[in-house]
C-alpha positions as CSV (number, residue, x, y, z in Angstrom):
1,M,39.7,84.6,88.9
2,H,38.3,82.3,91.5
3,D,35.0,80.7,90.5
4,A,33.1,80.3,93.8
5,T,30.2,78.5,92.1
6,K,32.5,75.7,90.9
7,E,34.2,75.5,94.3
8,G,30.9,75.2,96.0
9,K,30.2,72.0,94.0
10,R,33.1,70.3,95.6
11,S,32.5,67.9,98.5
12,W,33.3,69.0,102.0
13,S,36.2,66.6,102.2
14,Q,37.7,68.0,98.9
15,Q,37.3,71.5,100.2
16,L,39.0,70.8,103.5
17,A,41.8,68.9,101.8
18,L,42.9,72.1,100.1
19,Y,43.8,73.6,103.4
20,A,46.5,70.9,103.9
21,E,48.3,72.1,100.8
22,R,51.8,73.6,101.5
23,R,51.0,76.8,99.6
24,V,47.9,77.4,101.6
25,L,49.8,77.1,104.9
26,T,52.4,79.4,103.4
27,L,49.7,82.1,102.8
28,L,48.6,81.7,106.4
29,A,52.1,82.8,107.5
30,L,52.4,85.5,104.9
31,G,49.0,86.8,105.9
32,F,50.3,87.1,109.4
33,S,53.3,89.1,108.2
34,S,51.1,91.4,106.1
35,G,48.6,92.1,108.8
36,L,51.0,92.7,111.7
37,P,52.3,96.2,110.8
38,I,49.1,98.0,110.0
39,L,47.6,98.4,113.5
40,L,51.1,99.4,114.7
41,V,50.7,102.6,112.7
42,F,47.0,102.9,113.2
43,G,44.8,101.7,116.1
44,T,47.5,100.6,118.5
45,L,49.6,103.7,117.7
46,S,46.6,105.9,118.6
47,F,46.3,104.1,122.0
48,W,50.0,104.8,122.6
49,L,49.7,108.5,121.6
50,R,46.6,109.1,123.7
51,E,48.1,107.6,126.8
52,A,51.2,109.8,126.2
53,G,48.9,112.8,126.3
54,V,48.8,113.6,122.6
55,S,45.5,115.4,121.6
56,R,42.8,113.7,119.7
57,T,43.2,116.2,116.9
58,S,46.9,115.4,116.6
59,I,46.1,111.6,116.7
60,G,43.7,112.0,113.8
61,F,46.3,113.8,111.7
62,F,49.0,111.3,112.8
63,S,46.9,108.5,111.2
64,W,47.8,110.0,107.8
65,V,51.0,108.0,107.9
66,A,48.8,105.1,106.9
67,L,48.0,106.9,103.6
68,A,51.0,105.0,102.2
69,Y,48.6,102.1,101.8
70,G,46.3,104.3,99.7
71,V,49.0,105.4,97.2
72,K,51.0,102.2,96.9
73,W,49.9,101.8,93.3
74,L,52.3,104.6,92.5
75,W,55.3,102.4,93.1
76,S,53.7,99.0,92.5
77,P,55.0,98.9,88.9
78,L,58.5,99.3,90.2
79,V,58.0,96.4,92.6
80,D,56.5,94.4,89.8
81,R,59.2,94.9,87.2
82,L,62.4,96.4,88.8
83,P,65.0,94.0,90.1
84,L,66.8,94.6,93.4
85,P,70.6,94.5,93.2
86,I,72.0,91.1,94.3
87,L,68.8,90.0,96.1
88,S,66.8,89.5,92.9
89,R,69.5,87.4,91.3
90,L,69.8,85.3,94.5
91,M,66.1,85.0,95.4
92,G,64.0,85.9,92.4
93,R,61.6,88.8,91.6
94,R,58.9,88.3,94.3
95,R,61.0,86.9,97.2
96,S,63.7,89.6,97.0
97,W,61.2,92.4,97.3
98,M,59.3,90.5,100.0
99,L,62.5,90.1,102.1
100,F,63.6,93.7,101.6
101,S,60.3,95.1,102.8
102,Q,60.1,92.8,105.8
103,L,63.6,93.8,107.0
104,L,62.7,97.4,106.5
105,I,59.6,97.0,108.7
106,I,61.6,95.4,111.4
107,A,64.2,98.2,111.4
108,A,61.5,100.9,111.5
109,L,59.6,99.2,114.3
110,V,62.7,99.1,116.4
111,G,63.2,102.8,115.5
112,M,59.7,103.6,116.8
113,A,60.3,101.7,120.0
114,Y,63.3,103.9,120.8
115,S,61.7,107.2,119.8
116,E,59.6,108.5,122.6
117,P,56.6,110.4,121.2
118,T,56.5,113.0,124.0
119,T,60.1,114.1,123.3
120,H,61.1,112.9,119.8
121,I,57.9,113.2,117.9
122,V,59.6,114.0,114.5
123,S,61.8,110.9,114.5
124,F,58.8,108.9,115.8
125,A,56.6,110.1,112.9
126,L,59.4,109.3,110.3
127,F,59.8,105.8,111.6
128,A,56.0,105.3,111.6
129,L,56.0,106.5,108.0
130,A,58.7,104.0,107.1
131,V,56.7,101.2,108.7
132,A,53.7,102.1,106.6
133,F,55.7,102.5,103.4
134,A,57.5,99.1,103.8
135,S,54.3,97.4,104.9
136,A,52.4,98.7,101.8
137,T,55.3,97.4,99.7
138,Q,55.1,94.0,101.4
139,D,51.4,93.9,100.6
140,I,52.1,94.5,96.9
141,V,54.4,91.6,96.7
142,I,52.4,89.1,98.8
143,D,49.2,89.9,96.9
144,A,51.0,89.2,93.6
145,Y,52.6,86.0,95.0
146,R,49.1,84.8,96.2
147,I,47.7,85.2,92.7
148,E,50.7,83.7,90.9
149,A,51.8,80.9,93.2
150,A,48.9,78.4,92.6
151,P,46.3,77.3,90.1
152,E,42.7,78.5,90.2
153,R,41.5,75.5,92.3
154,L,43.6,76.7,95.2
155,Q,42.9,80.5,95.0
156,G,39.8,80.3,97.3
157,A,41.8,78.4,100.0
158,L,44.8,80.8,99.6
159,A,42.5,83.9,100.1
160,A,40.9,82.3,103.2
161,A,44.3,81.3,104.7
162,Y,45.7,84.8,104.0
163,M,42.7,86.5,105.6
164,T,42.9,84.3,108.6
165,G,46.6,85.0,109.1
166,Y,46.0,88.7,108.5
167,R,43.2,89.0,111.1
168,L,45.2,87.0,113.7
169,A,48.1,89.3,113.2
170,M,45.9,92.3,113.7
171,I,44.8,90.8,116.9
172,M,48.4,90.2,117.9
173,A,49.3,93.8,117.0
174,G,46.2,95.1,118.9
175,A,45.4,92.9,121.9
176,G,48.9,91.4,122.0
177,A,50.7,94.7,121.9
178,L,48.4,96.1,124.6
179,A,48.9,93.1,126.8
180,I,52.7,93.3,126.5
181,A,52.6,97.1,127.2
182,A,50.6,96.5,130.3
183,W,52.8,93.6,131.5
184,A,56.1,95.4,130.9
185,G,54.9,98.8,132.0
186,S,51.6,100.0,133.6
187,D,48.1,98.7,133.0
188,L,46.6,102.1,133.8
189,G,48.5,105.2,133.0
190,Y,51.4,105.9,130.6
191,D,54.7,104.0,130.9
192,P,57.1,104.4,127.9
193,I,59.0,101.2,128.8
194,G,55.9,99.1,128.3
195,W,55.3,100.5,124.8
196,Q,58.9,100.2,123.9
197,T,58.9,96.5,124.9
198,A,55.6,95.9,123.0
199,Y,57.0,97.4,119.7
200,L,60.3,95.5,120.1
201,C,58.3,92.3,120.5
202,M,56.2,93.1,117.4
203,A,59.4,93.6,115.4
204,G,60.4,90.1,116.6
205,F,57.1,88.6,115.4
206,M,57.9,89.9,111.9
207,L,60.5,87.1,111.7
208,V,57.5,84.8,110.9
209,G,57.4,86.5,107.5
210,V,61.2,86.5,107.0
211,I,61.5,82.8,107.7
212,T,58.6,82.0,105.5
213,C,60.1,84.1,102.7
214,L,63.4,82.3,102.9
215,L,61.6,78.9,102.6
216,L,59.4,79.9,99.7
217,H,59.8,78.9,96.0
218,E,59.7,81.7,93.5
219,P,56.5,81.5,91.4
220,D,57.0,80.5,87.8
221,V,55.4,83.3,85.7
222,D,56.0,83.7,81.9
223,L,56.9,87.3,81.3
224,K,58.1,86.7,77.7
225,S,55.2,88.4,76.0
226,Q,55.6,91.5,78.1
227,A,59.3,91.6,77.5
228,V,58.8,91.2,73.7
229,A,56.2,94.0,73.6
230,Q,58.5,96.3,75.6
231,A,61.5,95.5,73.3
232,E,59.4,96.2,70.2
233,H,58.2,99.5,71.6
234,R,61.8,100.4,72.5
235,Q,62.9,99.7,68.9
236,Q,60.1,101.7,67.4
237,L,61.2,104.7,69.5
238,I,64.8,104.3,68.5
239,N,63.8,104.1,64.8
240,Q,61.9,107.4,65.3
241,G,65.2,109.0,66.4
242,Y,64.9,108.8,70.2
243,P,68.2,108.3,72.2
244,R,68.5,104.7,73.4
245,F,68.3,105.6,77.1
246,L,65.1,107.6,76.7
247,A,63.7,104.9,74.4
248,S,64.4,102.2,77.0
249,L,62.9,104.3,79.8
250,A,59.8,105.2,77.9
251,A,59.2,101.5,76.8
252,F,59.6,100.4,80.5
253,M,57.2,103.0,81.7
254,R,54.6,102.1,79.2
255,S,54.9,98.4,79.9
256,A,55.1,98.7,83.7
257,M,52.9,101.7,84.5
258,V,50.5,102.3,81.6
259,A,49.5,98.9,80.3
260,P,48.0,97.5,83.5
261,F,45.8,100.5,84.1
262,A,44.8,100.8,80.4
263,E,43.8,97.1,80.3
264,F,41.5,97.6,83.2
265,F,39.7,100.6,81.7
266,Q,39.5,98.9,78.3
267,R,38.0,95.8,79.8
268,F,35.3,97.5,81.9
269,G,34.7,100.8,80.0
270,K,32.6,103.4,81.8
271,Q,31.7,100.9,84.4
272,A,35.3,101.0,85.7
273,L,34.5,104.3,87.4
274,I,31.6,102.8,89.3
275,I,33.7,99.8,90.3
276,L,36.5,102.1,91.6
277,A,34.0,104.2,93.5
278,L,32.7,101.1,95.3
279,I,36.2,100.0,96.1
280,A,37.1,103.5,97.4
281,C,34.0,103.6,99.7
282,Y,33.5,100.0,100.9
283,R,35.6,100.3,104.1
284,I,34.9,103.9,104.8
285,S,32.7,103.2,107.9
286,D,35.1,101.0,109.9
287,V,38.3,102.8,108.8
288,V,37.2,106.3,109.8
289,M,35.8,104.9,113.1
290,G,38.9,102.8,113.8
291,V,41.2,105.7,114.5
292,M,39.1,106.8,117.5
293,A,38.2,103.3,118.8
294,N,41.3,103.0,121.1
295,P,41.2,106.7,122.3
296,F,37.5,106.0,123.1
297,Y,38.5,103.0,125.2
298,V,41.1,105.1,127.1
299,D,38.6,108.0,127.7
300,M,35.9,105.5,128.8
301,G,38.3,104.2,131.5
302,F,39.0,100.7,130.2
303,S,42.4,99.3,131.1
304,K,44.9,97.8,128.6
305,S,44.4,94.4,130.0
306,Q,40.6,94.5,129.7
307,I,40.8,95.5,126.1
308,A,43.5,93.0,125.4
309,T,41.6,90.1,127.1
310,V,38.3,90.8,125.3
311,T,39.9,91.2,121.9
312,K,42.3,88.3,122.3
313,V,39.7,85.7,123.4
314,Y,36.4,86.8,121.7
315,G,38.1,88.7,118.9
316,V,40.1,85.6,117.8
317,I,37.1,83.3,117.9
318,M,34.7,85.6,116.1
319,T,37.4,86.5,113.5
320,L,37.8,82.8,112.6
321,V,34.1,82.3,112.5
322,G,33.6,85.3,110.4
323,A,36.3,84.3,107.9
324,A,34.9,80.8,107.5
325,L,31.3,82.0,107.4
326,G,32.2,84.7,104.8
327,G,33.8,82.2,102.5
328,V,30.8,79.8,102.7
329,L,28.3,82.7,102.2
330,V,30.2,84.0,99.1
331,S,30.2,80.5,97.7
332,R,26.5,80.0,98.3
333,F,25.0,83.4,97.6
334,G,27.5,85.2,95.4
335,T,30.0,87.9,96.0
336,L,27.8,91.0,95.6
337,R,25.1,89.9,98.0
338,I,27.7,89.2,100.7
339,L,29.4,92.5,99.9
340,M,26.0,94.1,100.7
341,L,25.7,92.2,103.9
342,G,29.3,93.1,105.0
343,A,28.6,96.8,104.4
344,I,25.4,96.7,106.4
345,L,27.1,94.9,109.3
346,S,30.1,97.3,109.3
347,A,27.9,100.3,109.6
348,G,25.7,98.5,112.2
349,T,28.5,97.7,114.6
350,N,29.5,101.4,114.6
351,L,26.1,102.2,116.1
352,M,26.9,99.7,118.9
353,F,29.9,101.9,119.8
354,A,27.5,104.9,120.0
355,L,25.4,102.8,122.4
356,M,28.4,102.2,124.7
357,A,29.1,105.9,124.7
358,Q,25.8,106.4,126.5
359,F,26.0,103.4,128.9
360,G,29.6,103.8,130.1
361,P,32.5,101.3,130.5
362,D,30.6,98.0,130.6
363,V,32.9,95.1,130.0
364,Q,30.0,92.8,128.9
365,L,28.8,95.3,126.4
366,L,32.4,95.7,125.2
367,T,32.6,92.0,124.7
368,V,29.4,91.9,122.6
369,I,30.5,94.8,120.5
370,I,34.1,93.5,119.8
371,S,32.7,90.1,119.0
372,L,30.1,91.5,116.5
373,D,32.8,93.8,115.0
374,N,35.2,90.9,114.3
375,L,32.4,88.7,113.0
376,S,31.2,91.4,110.5
377,A,34.8,92.2,109.5
378,G,35.5,88.6,108.7
379,I,32.4,88.3,106.5
380,A,33.0,91.6,104.7
381,T,36.7,90.9,104.1
382,A,36.1,87.5,102.7
383,A,33.6,89.0,100.2
384,F,35.9,92.0,99.4
385,I,39.0,89.9,98.7
386,T,37.0,87.6,96.4
387,Y,35.6,90.7,94.6
388,L,39.0,92.4,94.1
389,S,40.6,89.1,92.9
390,S,37.8,88.7,90.4
391,L,38.6,92.1,88.9
392,T,42.3,91.3,88.5
393,N,43.9,90.2,85.2
394,V,46.6,87.8,86.1
395,A,48.9,89.2,83.4
396,F,49.2,92.4,85.6
397,S,48.5,90.9,89.0
398,A,50.8,93.0,91.2
399,T,50.0,96.4,89.7
400,Q,46.2,96.0,89.3
401,Y,45.7,94.5,92.7
402,A,47.8,97.3,94.2
403,L,45.6,99.8,92.4
404,F,42.4,98.2,93.8
405,S,43.8,97.9,97.4
406,S,45.2,101.5,97.2
407,V,41.9,102.9,96.1
408,M,40.3,100.9,98.9
409,M,42.3,102.8,101.6
410,L,42.9,106.2,100.2
411,L,39.6,108.0,100.8
412,P,38.9,106.3,104.2
413,K,42.4,107.0,105.5
414,F,42.2,110.6,104.4
415,L,38.8,111.2,106.1
416,A,40.0,109.4,109.2
417,G,42.6,112.1,109.7
418,F,39.7,114.5,110.6
419,S,38.2,112.0,113.1
420,G,39.8,113.7,116.1
421,I,38.3,117.1,115.1
422,A,34.9,115.5,114.8
423,V,35.0,113.9,118.2
424,D,36.3,117.1,119.9
425,A,33.5,119.1,118.2
426,Y,30.5,116.7,118.6
427,G,31.5,113.9,121.1
428,Y,31.9,110.2,120.6
429,A,28.2,109.1,120.1
430,P,27.4,111.5,117.2
431,F,30.8,110.6,115.7
432,F,30.0,106.9,115.7
433,I,26.6,107.5,114.3
434,G,28.1,109.7,111.6
435,T,30.6,106.9,110.6
436,A,27.7,104.6,110.2
437,A,25.8,107.1,108.0
438,I,28.7,107.6,105.6
439,G,28.6,103.9,104.8
440,L,25.1,104.2,103.3
441,P,26.3,105.2,99.8
442,V,28.2,101.9,99.6
443,L,24.8,100.1,99.5
444,W,23.7,102.1,96.5
445,L,27.1,101.5,94.7
446,I,26.8,97.8,95.2
447,R,23.3,97.8,93.7
448,K,24.6,99.9,90.9
449,V,27.4,97.5,90.1
450,G,25.0,94.6,90.3
451,K,22.6,96.2,87.9
452,T,25.2,97.2,85.3
453,T,26.8,93.8,85.1
454,S,25.7,90.3,85.7
455,N,29.2,88.8,85.9
456,V,32.3,91.0,86.6
457,K,35.4,89.0,86.3
458,G,39.1,89.3,85.3
459,E,40.6,87.4,82.5
460,G,42.9,85.3,84.7
């Protein structure tokens, strides 16, 4: 899709001018809307549960609600092709699903706020699952909108703006939620009022996405060829004696659910399995470690305000630096090289957490670790988004990108569910070292992909 080499030949003024485009600023807001919910059912949620006295083993299993991000490819064809009653007619295919998912996120966050985990754990879990499901659906739509809404010359700027908004939202849902919980409740010790207030505020911040969605223009995508192919297949089935309803359903299923995946495997052949293995393992180190990061802070004795302050100040700065640096490095040295760098940095920062487990609650060391963690995450994410976009055929943007991003999260989220058991059995330091070690196969997969192809790109 996006040719980083051509983009690198532009002058600095031309590159910077792209960020003033209305569509680029729109992706900044949509990135914020997309990034806000994930920590609220992942890292921040684990902090809440640990303060409430929930065991580390239960927290690890609770993180499985985020597996919704890993299986979103199952319903992405419906989001791609199925119209919503009334909304789709009024707002269009992408905007209707976007607004629907955002309103569902808001409602589910409010439900979590009013479900105390110590007394209403079942309803709390169901609302958390609803947040994850709706958030994954929103990601499907926004990823498709990003690919479809602008020509190739803007795709790099759109990806950078989206990533910046996403990371800022994660900081808001992490540091911001902790700061609000400390202000409205207690800085040290558990106070349910503080967490209730924090999650209600996060529901309010989702209005950024709602307002942006209402102001958007529906992307103009020609679906005539897909419609013609679907109609022809339907008629063939009718001619073969199938009832009209079954023929229509089978034709829809083939067009929406089979064709996008078949095209990917036809395009890459056997190499598709190596590519999917790389996607599945790339974020394994930081995701598995991430579930236990906040419980680690709690057990180390850090207060909510300390974590919030360090993350809010240094985390924001290093996230923006990492995003910008990642984009420049990808443009200058190529995607696979920076994928390799990002994988090394992600594993390396986990070793820093193991170091802190030996030294105790040192705020200065915490600042260094969080800064390096956000810097490496910015670099790795910039390279990874560019790589995933390069694999996508624009004719099947929503479904194929959903497949890639689902595969990216499925294995890491599943293994993360056992993180509490690992910490209880071996302690924090061996756990962090182990999460760094499981990232080593990623380096081999990147080398394997680089050797088997010199130029992996979609046909968009």
